[in-house]
N, C-alpha and C positions, 0 to 999 in steps of 0.2 A: 249499111252506111246511111246515115241520115242526110237529108237535104242540106241542112245547115249545121252540120257537125263542126265541132271545134277544130281549129287549125292545129298544125303540128306545134309541139312545144317550142317556144322561142329559144333559140340557142341550142336546140337539140343536136345540132351537127358539130358543135365545138368539141375539141378534144383536149385542149390544154388551157391553161389560165389565159384569160382574155381571148380565147378562141384560137390561140396559136397552137400549131402542131407540136407534139411532144418530141423532144430531142432524145438521143440515146441516154443522156444522163438522167432522164426521167423514166427510164424503162421500168423501174421497180415501183413506180408510183401508182396510185389508184386511178380509176377511170376519170376522175375529175381533175387529175393533175396534182393532187395534194398527197404528200407522203405521210401517212399516219402510222405506218408500221416500222419505219426506220427510227431506231432509238437514238441515232445521232453519234457524232464523234465523241471520244472521251474529252477532247479539247478542240474547240473550233476558234481559231484566232479571229476570224472575220466576225463571228457572233460577239466575242468578247470586245472587239474594237467598237462594235455598234452599241454595246451596253455601257461603255465608259461614260458617255455624255449624261446618261441618266443619273449616275452616281455623282457626277460633277455638280449637278443642280442641288445636291444635298451635301455639300462639302463639310459644313459644320457638324451635321449629325453623323456623317460617315467618319469624320476625324475623331469626334467624341467616342464613337463606338470602337474605332480601331485603337485609339490610345487607351481606352478602358480595358480592351482585350489584352493589349501588351502589358499593362500594369498587372492585370490579373495573372497573366502568364509568368511575369517576372516574380510576383509574390509566390506563385506556385513552385517555380524552379529554385527560388532561394530557400524554401522550406527544408528540402533535404540537406542542404549545406548546413543549416542551423541545427538540424537533427543530429548530423554527424558531430558538430562541435559539442552539442549537449551530451551525447554518448561519451565523447572523450572526456568532458568535464566530470561526468558521473563516475567514470572509471577512476579518474584522479581524485575523486571525493571533493571536487571544487563546487560546493553547494551554491555559493554566491553566483558563479558563472552559470550554473544550471538555471537559477531563478531569472537571471538576465535573459538567457536564451528563451525561456518559456514566455517571458514578457514580450520579447521582440516577435516571437512566432504568433502570439495572440494579436499583437498590433497588426502584423502582416495579414493575418486571417481576416481581421476587420476591414483592412484596406482592400483585400481581394474581394470580399463580399460587396463592398461599395462599388468597386470597379465592375464586378459582374452585374450588379443591379443597373448601373449606368449604361453598360453595354446592351443589356436586354431592353431597357427602356428606349435607347436611341435606335436600335435596330427595329423594334416594333413600330415606333413612330415613323421611321423612314420607310419601312416596309409597307405600311398602310398608305402612305402618300404615293409610293411608287405603284402600288396596286391600283389606286385611283387613277393615276396619270396614264398608266399603260392601257387600262381598260377603256378609259375615256378616249384616248388617242386612237385605239383600235376601233371603237364603236363609231366615232365621228368619221374616220377614214372609210369604214365599210359602208356607212350611210351614203357617202358621196360617190361610191363606185357605180359603174354602169350595170344595166340589167344582165349583160353577158356574164359578169362575175357571178351573179346569183344563179344563172343557168347552170354554171359549171361547179359551183361549190355547194355541197350538201349542207342543209341547215345544221345537222348534228356536228359537222366538222367546224362550222363557223362558231357555234357555241363552245366547242372544245377549245378553240383558240382564245376566246374571250374569257374562259374560266380556267380550265386546268393548265393550259400553256402559260397564261399570264401568272397564275399562282406559283407555278414552279419557277418561273423567272423571278418572281418576287423573293422567293426563298433563296435563290442563288445570289441575287443582288444584295440581299441583307445578311441573313445569318450564314448563308453558304459561302459567299465571297470572303466575308470577314473571318469565318472559321478557317477557310483555306489559308488565308493570310496569316492568321494567328498560329495555325499548325506549322506552317513553314518557318515563321519567326521562332516559334518555340523549339522546333527541331534544330534550327541553327544554334539557338542559345544553349540547348542541352549538349550538343556536340562540342561546342567551345568549352563549356564548363567541364565536361568529362575529360577533354584533352588537357586542360590546364590543371585539373585536380589530380589526375593520375593517368598519364598517357598510355602506360602499359595496360591498365585495366580497361581503358577506353578502347584500345585496339582489340582486346579480348571481346568486349561487347559488340564492336562493329563486325566481328568475324561472322556473325550469324546473318548479317544483312544480305550478302550476295546470294546464298541459297534461298533466302526468303523472297528476294526480288524475282528470282527465277520461277519460284512457285506462283507468285502473284501475277507474273506475265502470262503464265499458262492459264491460271484461273480466270484472268480478265478476258482472254479471248473466248473461252468457253462460256463464261458468265454473260458476255455480251450477246452471244447467239441465243442463249437461254432466255434472256430478258426480252429479246426481239420476238422470240417464239411465243412467249406469254402474251405480249402485246397483240400479236397477230391473232392468236386464238381467242382472246377476250373480245377483240374487235369483231370477229366473226360471230361470236356468241351473242353479243349485244345487238349486232345487226339483225340476226335471225329473230331474236326476242322482240325487237322493236317492230319488225315487219309483221310478225304473227299477231302481236297485240293490236297493231293498227288495222290489220285486215282480219280481225277475229270474226266478223260477220261472214266474209267470204270463206274463211276456214271452216266455220261451222256449217254453212250452207252446203259445202261440198264434202262434208264428213272427212276432213283432212286431219282431224285431231291426232289420230294414231300415228300417221306418217310423220307429222310435224313433231310429235313427241319423240319419236325415234331419232329423227334428225337432230333435234335439240339435245337429246341424251348423248348422241355421238359427239357433238361439238363440246358438250359439257365435260365428257370424258377426256377429250383431247386437251381441253383447257386445264383440267385437273392434272393430267400427266405433265403438261408443260410447267405448271406451277410446282409440282412435286420436284421435278428436275432442277428448276431454278432455286427452289428452297433448299435442296440438298447442297447445291453449289454455295449458296449463301451461308448455310450452316457450317460448311467445311472450312471456310477460310479463317474464321475467327479462332477456332482451336489451333490452326497452324500458327497464327500470330502468337497465341498464348504459349504454344510449345516453344516458339523462338524466344519469348520472354523468359520462360523457365530455363531454357538452355543457357541463355546469356547470364542470368542470375547465378546459375550453378557454376558456370565457367568463372565468373568474377569471384565467387566465394572460394572455389578450388584454387584459383591462381593466387588469391590473397592469402589463403592458408599455407600454400606452398612457400610464398615469400616469407611468411611469419616463421615457418619451420626452418628454412634454409637461408634466411636473410640475417640482418644485423639487429633485429628487434630484440635486444637483450634486456633493456630496462622497461619499467612499467609505463613510462611516458610514451615510448615508441609503440608498445603494444596497444595502449589507449588510442594513440593516433591511428593505428591500423584498424582498430575496431570502428572508430569514427568514419574512416574512409570507406570501409566495407559497407557500413550501414548506409551512408550517403549514396554509395554507388548502386546498391541494390534498389534503392528508391529511384535513383536517376535512370536505371535501366527500364523500370516501369514507365517513367515519364518519357523516355526516349521512344517507346513504342506507342504511347498515347496518340500522337499525331498520325501515326500509321494506321491505328485503329479507326480514327476519325475519317481519314481519306478513303479507307475501304468501305466504311459504313455509308459514305456519301458518294460512292462511285456511281450508283445508278441514278442518284439525284443529279449529279453533274452531267451524265449522259442525257437524261431527259431534259435538263435545262438547256443543253446545247441544241437538242432537237427542237425543243419548244421555242427557243430563240430564233432558230432558222425558220420555223413555221410562222412565227409572229412577224418577222421582218419580210418574209415572203409576201404576206398580206399587205403590210405597210408599204412595200415597194411596188405593189400592183397599182398601176396608173389607170385612172378612169378613161375609158375610150372616148367618152363624150365630155369635152371640156370647152368652156367659153373661149372664144377668140379674144385677143387683147382689145380689138376695136368693136366687140359685140355691143349691140344697142339694147336699150330698154324699150319694151312695148307698153306704153302708158294706156293705149286704147286699142281695142280690136273690134273690127266690124264683123269678121267671120268669114271672109273669102279665103278659100283654100285651093291651091293649085298643085296638082301632081304633074310635074313636067318630065315625062319619059323616065320614070323612076325604076331603077334596078336595085336589087338587094340580094345579098347572100350572106350566110353565116360562115361558110367555108368557101374559099376560092374554088371556082369550078363547079359549084353546086348551087345554081340559081334558085332563089325562092320567089322573087318577083322579077318580071321582065317587061320593060317598056310600058309601065302603067302611066297612062296619060288621062287625067281627069281634072275637070275644073268645076268647083263647087261654089255657088253663090251664098252670101250670108242668109242664114235662116233655113237653108235646105236640109232635108233629112236624107242621107244616103244609106241605103241598106246593102250590105255586102252579103252575098249568098254564094254557095259553092260547096263542093264535096270537102270532106276532111283532107287537110293538107294543101288546100288550094291557095292559101296565103292570106286568109281573112284576118287572123290574129296579128300576123306580121305587119300588114299594112296599117292597122290601127295603132300598133306600137310605134311605127315610124312617125305617125302624125304627132304623137305626144313626145317624140324624140327619145323614146326608150332605147332606140338603136339609130345609128347613122346610116343614111342611104349610101349605097356603094356606086350609084350612078344616077344621073339626073338631079332633080332638086324638088323639095316641097316648100311652097311659099305660103305664108299667111299675110294677107293684105299686101301682097307684093314683096314681102321680106323673106328671103331665104332663111329658114329656121336655124341654119347653121351660123347665121350672122346675128342671131338674137340670144341674149342671155337666157340660159335655160330656166332659171327661177322666174324670170319675167314671163317666159312662155307658159310655164305651168300655172301661173297665177290666173291666166285667162282660159284655162283648160280643165275640164273635169273628166275623170275616168271612172266608170262604173264597171266592175269586174263581173264575169259570169257567175262566179261563186262569191256572193257578197261577203266581204271580210269585215267583221266587227271586232273591236278591241275590248279587252277587259276594262270595264268602267261602266258608268251609268249610261242610260239611253241618251240623256242630254249631251253627255261628253262625246258620244259616238256621232250624233248628228252634227255637233259643232266642231268635229275633228279638223275640218279644213278652215274653220273660222273661229278660233278660240275666243275672239272678242265679241262673238254674237250674244245678244241679250236673250233672256228666257222667252220673251215675246217673239223674237225672230225665229228661234228654234221651234216654237209651237206653231208658228205660221207656216214654216217649211213642212212640218209634219202634217198639218191639215191639208196643204196643197196636194200631197200625194196620198191622202187617205190613211195615214199612219196614226193620226191623233186618236182615233176611236179605240184601237186596240191598246195603244200606250196608256190611255186613261184607265184601262181595265187591269193593268199590271199592278202588282202589290204596292209598289212605291211610285207608280206612274213614271214620270220622266227621271226620277231618281232611282229607279230600279237598276240594280247592278247586273250587267250582263256577264255571263261566264265567258271563258275563252272561246272566241269565234262565234259568240252568240248562241251557244248550245241550248240555252234555256228559253229560246223563242223559236217559232217555226221557220221553215225556209222562206215562206212567203213574207212573213214579218221581217225577216232579215233583209229581203229585197226592198221592202218599203222603207226601212230605216236607211239603207244605202241610197235610195232615191232622194229621201229628205236631206241627206248629207250633201248630195250633189246640187239640189235646189238651193240650199242655203249658201253654198259656195258661189252660186250665180255665175258659172262659166259661160263665156261666149261660144266656146267650142266644146262639144261633148263627145266623148268616145264611150260607147255602151256595148258591152258584150252581153247580149240578152241571155238571161238564165234559161236553162232547159229543164229544170226540175219540175216534176208534175205537182200541181197544186189543185185544190178543190175549185169548183166552178165559181163560188162566191169570191174567193181570193183572187182567182184569175181575172174576174171583172174589175176588182179594185186595182190590181196591178196594171191592167190595160189603161185604165183611167189615169193612173199615176204616170204611166209612160207618156201619155199624150201631154200631160202637164210638164213633164220633165223635158220633152223635146221641143216644146213650144218656144218660138222666137229665138232659137239658137241653132247654129250650124251643128249638125249631129251626124256622127258616123256610127252605124249600128251593125253589129254582127247579128243578123236577125235569125230567130228560131221560130217565132210565132207568125202564122199567116196574117193575122190582123196587123202586126207591126210592118210586115212586108208590104201589104196592100196600101197602107197609109203613108209609106215613104214617098218623098218627092221623086226620087229615082232609085232604081235597083241596079246594082253593079254585080254582074255574075263573073266570078273568078274561076278560071280553070287552068290548073298547072302554072299558077303564078302570073297569068295574063288576063287582061280584061276580055272576056269572051263575048259578053252581051251587056248592053246598057240601055235603060229606058224605064218607062212606068210599068206597073203591073199588067195593065191591059195590052200595052205595046208588045211586051215580051211574050205574053200568052199567044198573041196573034202570030208571032214569028214561028212558034212551034219548035223552038230550039232546046238548049240545055235547061233553061229556066222552066219552060213549060213541062218538061218531063219530071224535073225535080218537084215542081209544084203539085203535079198530079199525085206523086207518091206521098208527099207530105199531107195533101188534102185528104187522101184516103185514110191515112193514119189518124188524123185529127177527127175525122168523121167517125172512125171506129171507136176512138176514145170517148167521144160524146155519146155515142150509142150505148156503150157499156155503162157509162155513168148514169144513164137513165134506166138501165135494166136492174132487176134485183140480182143478188149474188147467185141464187140458184139457177136463174134463167141463163145468166152469162156462162156458168159452168156447163149447163146442158148444151148450149150452142157450141161450146168448144168440143164437147164430146161428139157432137154430130159432125164436126169438121167445118162448121160455119165460122171460119177463122177470123175474117175481117169484121164480122159483125160482133165479135166478142173480144177481140184482142186490143188491149190498151196500147197506146203509143209509148215506146221506150223513151224515157227522158221527157215525156210530155210532148213529143213531136207528133 
């Protein structure tokens, strides 16, 4: 345990969304409170109710698409009727009527094509707009949520909601919803046409529906479980894959390749088996529907033939009419089952859309824990006085993280927080920037309770430098100016020079226009730190929160970083989670946290004289730093030789640079 080890992960105690405890209805959900494995109801009225307003905003496009779809369906359903008349005319050798029917069918085909084109164009246009709106709304909402939300929601699941869930909702709101509507309308039309055309043959056709419905009910219950199982297995497979790829260095260093391969193979086999069963179920239902179509057609032909043989169809005209009716009916039987085919094919899409809608609205319904009060004030100027008045904090009721922290900081002071891992260092700095709300007492800046200040106003005067410097994809210049997009090139360069970053930036291929890879992977750890310092300098905050990096860097870079730190901390109120002895010694005051309470407070010399917690921690850290320095001055062979002799402290580098 290092002297100045990082604090416990913020929000690590939370169990549900927003830190609320899970209820029984969430029993099947993941540890973060989000249900990714539930495929959703076949139909969720609440989700549909929430979706209607989105379509209302595109009434014209939706109306055009729906009308076009109805026109297309109408032309499609009129065609069999015309084919029947054409057959009848052909049997009666009525050539003129045959040509008329062919002309009308051609015209209807053109109209149907135009309607289909209009429908596709309208749904595509509407779908893209809906996709843009849903993703923008989700992104903006998630950007405004409190840190507790991000403590509980995994990054992969957030991205899933912004991508796959929104995409499946777009499909439902455009082609899906309109297809369902068209299928229902088409089904109603064909039922009416069949009954009017010949009610006896219609009843023969409908006779296959009850057993088909019974089969589909049985199929849907089993298919639902199979689809859920596929989602569970693929989720486990992807999770293991992502974990092993991300931790490949640890995997290889511990020779875990074989064990991990066997585990992955097992999950892969389970995923394959689940997919095979789901595939079998999916493959089985369509032949059942086709069998029903064939039975219905055969029944229609048999019943029609029976009527021809035992009825009153004595003359050619009646026989021709019967031929026309049978021809039209056999086509209509196929059309009758078309909507059923569509509904079966879109069964899983509808389920996923319902589940996706539930997950999307679950996020959109999440309220930010930290919201500005109606009478919140703007802070136009900040001197930098910060007061902690008997501050308490917990993530979960009954599990205190900070207790009765009472501290008063004058403008320009540098306060170094030290303590064992889990002492509350990270938490207390998060409270200063109002990443979380205190649960007892108050934090005041220049006499104003930060809960009475608009949060954006507060963050304008505050800078936060994280322990792991986070650089974004973009140029070096863009990263330095991230907090001040209006900064000039000269201001960016001046900030870089102030922290000693200008020298290495000028050596980069494109200098300040060099594009950094994700998280700045194409520059060293020390260079990332310097860029993050330059970013903080440029933002010119009056209050700075700094979680000092623990990563080991070479001696030359260490000197540059220490100089940059002095420049960064100069003339501003600073709260530092300190890891380096030089930073601790130069702090105005040192606050020692122990189990969430202020155990000691004073200067470096005062705390050493007390001989308490700080003195013991300092002794351990000092020995480690001395060992690191000693080894850096030794040759590699000498360091190895000392280790073999057991001269551990003389040759052991400090973990994490401590």
